[in-house]
C-alpha positions in Angstrom: 53.3 122.7 164.9 56.1 121.3 163.0 54.1 118.0 162.4 51.1 120.1 161.0 53.4 122.1 158.7 55.1 119.0 157.4 51.6 117.5 156.7 50.5 120.6 154.8 53.7 120.5 152.7 53.3 116.8 151.9 49.6 117.3 151.0 50.3 120.2 148.6 53.0 118.2 147.0 50.6 115.3 146.5 48.2 117.6 144.8 50.8 119.0 142.4 52.7 115.8 141.4 50.1 113.9 139.5 49.9 116.9 137.1 53.3 116.1 135.4 52.6 112.5 134.6 49.0 113.4 133.3 50.6 116.0 131.0 53.0 113.3 129.7 50.1 110.9 129.1 48.3 113.4 127.1 51.2 114.3 124.9 51.0 112.8 121.5 54.0 111.3 119.7 54.9 113.0 116.4 53.0 112.0 113.3 53.1 109.4 111.8 53.1 106.5 114.3 51.8 103.8 112.0 51.4 103.0 108.2 49.7 105.5 105.9 47.2 104.4 103.3 47.1 106.2 99.9 43.9 105.4 98.0 44.4 105.4 94.1 41.0 105.6 92.3 42.4 103.8 89.2 43.5 100.2 88.4 46.9 98.9 89.4 49.5 99.4 86.6 47.9 102.6 85.3 50.1 105.7 85.2 48.7 107.3 88.4 49.2 104.0 90.3 52.7 103.4 89.1 53.8 107.0 90.1 51.9 106.8 93.4 53.7 103.6 94.4 57.1 105.1 93.6 56.4 108.2 95.4 55.0 106.2 98.4 58.3 104.4 98.8 60.2 107.7 98.8 57.6 109.3 101.2 57.8 106.3 103.6 61.4 106.5 103.9 61.2 110.3 104.7 58.2 109.9 107.2 59.5 106.7 108.8 56.4 104.7 108.2 55.4 102.4 105.4 53.0 103.7 102.8 50.5 101.3 101.6 48.8 102.0 98.1 45.3 100.7 97.9 43.6 100.6 94.4 39.8 101.4 94.3 38.9 101.9 90.7 35.5 102.5 89.3 33.3 105.2 87.8 36.1 107.3 86.3 37.7 107.6 89.7 34.6 108.6 91.6 34.5 105.3 93.8 38.0 105.5 95.2 37.7 109.2 95.7 34.4 108.9 97.6 36.2 106.3 100.0 38.9 108.7 100.7 36.4 111.5 101.4 34.7 109.3 103.9 37.9 108.3 105.8 38.8 109.7 109.1 40.8 113.0 108.9 43.6 111.7 111.0 46.4 111.7 108.4 46.5 107.9 107.9 44.3 107.8 104.7 45.3 109.9 101.7 44.3 109.9 98.1 46.2 110.7 94.9 43.8 113.1 93.2 43.9 113.9 89.5 42.5 116.6 87.2 39.6 114.2 86.7 38.8 113.3 90.3 39.1 116.8 91.6 38.1 119.0 88.9 36.5 117.5 85.8 34.2 114.8 87.1 32.0 117.2 88.9 31.0 118.7 85.4 30.9 115.3 83.6 28.6 113.5 86.0 25.1 114.5 86.9 25.5 113.4 90.5 28.7 113.4 92.8 28.7 111.7 96.2 31.3 114.2 97.4 32.4 117.8 96.9 36.0 117.8 95.5 36.8 121.1 97.2 34.8 121.0 100.4 35.4 117.4 101.4 39.3 117.4 101.1 42.3 119.2 102.4 45.0 119.8 99.6 48.5 118.6 100.4 50.8 119.3 97.5 50.9 119.0 93.8 53.0 115.9 92.7 53.3 116.0 89.1 51.9 117.4 85.7 51.9 116.2 82.1 50.6 117.7 79.0 48.8 116.0 76.1 50.4 115.5 72.7 48.9 115.7 69.4 50.6 113.2 66.9 50.0 112.1 63.4 50.7 109.0 61.5 54.1 109.0 59.9 52.4 108.5 56.4 50.3 111.6 56.7 51.4 115.0 55.4 50.8 116.8 58.7 53.9 118.4 60.4 52.2 121.0 62.6 48.9 121.9 64.2 48.5 124.6 61.4 48.7 121.8 58.8 45.8 120.0 60.5 43.6 123.0 60.9 44.1 124.0 57.3 43.3 120.6 56.1 40.0 120.3 57.9 39.0 123.9 57.0 39.7 123.1 53.4 38.2 119.6 53.5 36.1 118.7 56.6 36.6 115.3 57.8 40.0 115.0 56.2 41.9 114.7 59.6 39.7 113.0 62.1 41.3 112.7 65.5 41.3 109.6 67.8 40.3 110.6 71.5 41.2 107.8 73.8 40.3 109.7 77.1 38.2 112.6 78.5 41.4 114.7 78.5 41.8 114.2 74.8 38.3 115.2 74.1 38.8 118.3 76.2 41.8 119.2 74.2 40.0 118.7 70.9 37.1 120.9 72.2 39.3 123.6 73.4 41.2 123.6 70.1 38.0 123.6 68.1 36.7 126.7 70.3 40.0 128.6 69.8 40.6 127.9 66.1 37.1 127.7 64.8 38.1 124.7 62.6 35.5 122.0 62.1 37.5 119.3 64.0 35.8 116.0 64.5 36.9 113.4 67.2 36.3 109.7 67.4 36.1 108.4 70.9 37.9 105.4 72.0 38.0 103.4 75.4 41.7 103.6 75.7 45.2 104.3 74.0 45.4 100.7 72.8 42.5 100.8 70.3 43.1 104.3 69.3 46.7 103.7 68.5 45.8 100.7 66.4 43.6 102.7 64.2 46.0 105.6 63.8 49.1 103.3 63.2 46.8 101.3 60.7 45.8 104.6 58.8 42.2 104.4 59.6 42.6 107.9 61.3 45.2 110.5 60.9 45.8 112.1 64.2 45.5 111.2 67.9 45.8 113.1 71.2 47.4 111.1 74.0 49.9 111.2 76.9 53.7 111.6 76.2 54.2 108.2 77.9 51.6 106.4 75.7 53.0 108.0 72.5 56.7 107.7 73.5 57.6 104.3 71.9 55.8 105.0 68.5 57.4 108.4 68.2 60.8 106.8 69.0 60.1 104.1 66.3 59.1 106.8 63.7 55.6 105.5 63.4 54.1 108.7 64.7 55.1 112.3 64.3 54.5 114.7 67.2 52.6 117.9 66.0 52.3 119.8 69.3 52.2 119.7 73.0 49.4 121.2 75.0 51.5 122.7 77.8 52.1 126.5 77.7 55.7 126.0 77.3 57.9 123.2 75.9 57.9 120.1 78.1 60.7 117.8 79.2 58.3 114.9 78.5 58.1 115.8 74.9 61.5 117.1 73.9 61.7 119.2 70.8 57.9 119.4 70.2 56.5 123.0 70.0 53.6 124.0 72.2 50.2 124.4 70.5 50.3 127.9 72.1 53.3 128.8 69.8 51.6 127.6 66.6 49.1 130.2 66.1 46.9 129.6 69.3 48.2 131.9 71.8 47.0 131.1 75.4 46.3 127.5 74.6 47.1 125.2 77.5 45.9 122.0 78.9 47.8 120.2 81.5 46.7 116.9 83.4 48.0 116.5 87.0 48.3 114.4 90.1 48.1 115.7 93.6 48.0 114.5 97.2 44.9 115.2 99.2 43.7 114.2 102.8 40.0 114.0 104.0 38.4 117.3 105.2 39.3 117.9 108.8 42.9 116.5 108.9 44.7 118.7 111.3 46.9 121.5 109.8 50.0 120.3 111.6 49.6 117.0 109.9 49.1 118.5 106.3 52.1 120.7 106.8 54.2 117.6 107.8 53.1 115.9 104.6 53.6 118.8 102.3 57.1 119.2 103.7 57.9 115.6 103.1 56.4 115.7 99.5 58.4 118.8 98.6 61.7 117.2 100.2 61.2 114.0 98.2 60.5 115.9 94.9 63.6 118.0 95.2 65.8 115.0 94.9 67.4 114.6 91.5 66.9 110.9 91.2 63.3 111.2 92.1 62.6 113.9 89.6 64.4 111.7 86.8 62.3 108.7 87.7 59.1 110.7 87.6 60.0 112.0 84.2 60.6 108.4 83.1 57.1 107.5 84.4 55.5 110.3 82.4 55.2 113.2 85.0 56.9 116.6 85.3 57.8 116.9 89.1 55.7 119.7 90.7 55.6 120.5 94.4 54.7 123.7 96.2 52.4 124.7 99.0 49.0 123.3 99.9 47.5 126.8 99.5 48.9 126.8 95.9 47.2 123.4 95.1 43.9 124.7 96.5 43.9 127.8 94.3 45.1 126.1 91.2 42.3 123.4 91.4 39.8 126.2 91.9 40.9 128.1 88.8 40.8 124.8 86.9 37.2 124.2 87.8 36.4 127.8 86.7 38.2 127.2 83.6 36.9 124.0 82.4 33.2 124.1 83.6 32.0 126.3 80.7 33.9 124.4 78.1 32.5 121.2 79.1 29.0 122.6 79.4 29.2 124.3 75.9 30.5 121.0 74.3 27.7 118.9 76.0 30.4 116.4 77.3 28.9 113.9 79.7 30.6 110.7 81.0 27.4 109.2 82.5 25.4 109.0 79.3 
């Protein structure tokens, strides 16, 4: 009997013991366990790329894994963003989205190969920046009001250089709000637009604080207004357009980190916490300001709601103005 009892005990133990190693085998090590790729849908050296590379270095140290930035430029940011949308939702491919890739493009292009809201999981807002309206130093314009009064009095007297889609949206928004007959001249980039404004061919330009910074510092341009709702650290001393007779006027460009749809919530929480921790460091905040970005942060939910409101806001303005990027 003692032998039979011993056999039963041994058999029962043999059935129970494999469970422990099996559970251990199924347990996953904490994310991340390998390098993370961030797709930037713009060319190397462009503002979003430079800021992403810097942030990637900081995030890599925080997460304990290298961050690899991969540039996939083309079609106004659609190409790289599509690649990110098609990637596995495992936390090892992310993309640095912008107000163009995740808001504006869907209204500027007739066809989109992805849905900027449904095909991505928001992680965190990284940085924002306003646009700045600036006039040549030789012009008489010292405020937004000066420009608006001039064109109302003499249409065509203050044509405006538009080196980007963001610049065009600012112009259309200002035209809608002020009722002034503003006229913009499109350019393919800041370089050619700046040449014509500095040369006196055009009076005013709308560009990023970073692009305008050296010309403002040299006294070749004069800042007239900034498009953020309040004063910006990126354009010290420049009054918001909203405080110059255009109450409620606001346009802010932004960069934010996204993951492909289906990325587990615990991974997006880990990434959000890491981004916010990095952005809280004074040296990181200062470096991003130097690179032309106001440090942001916040929850993933905030980013999702913010982007949705941006789509609702800009869709009717783009449609009314007939702005298209694929024509």
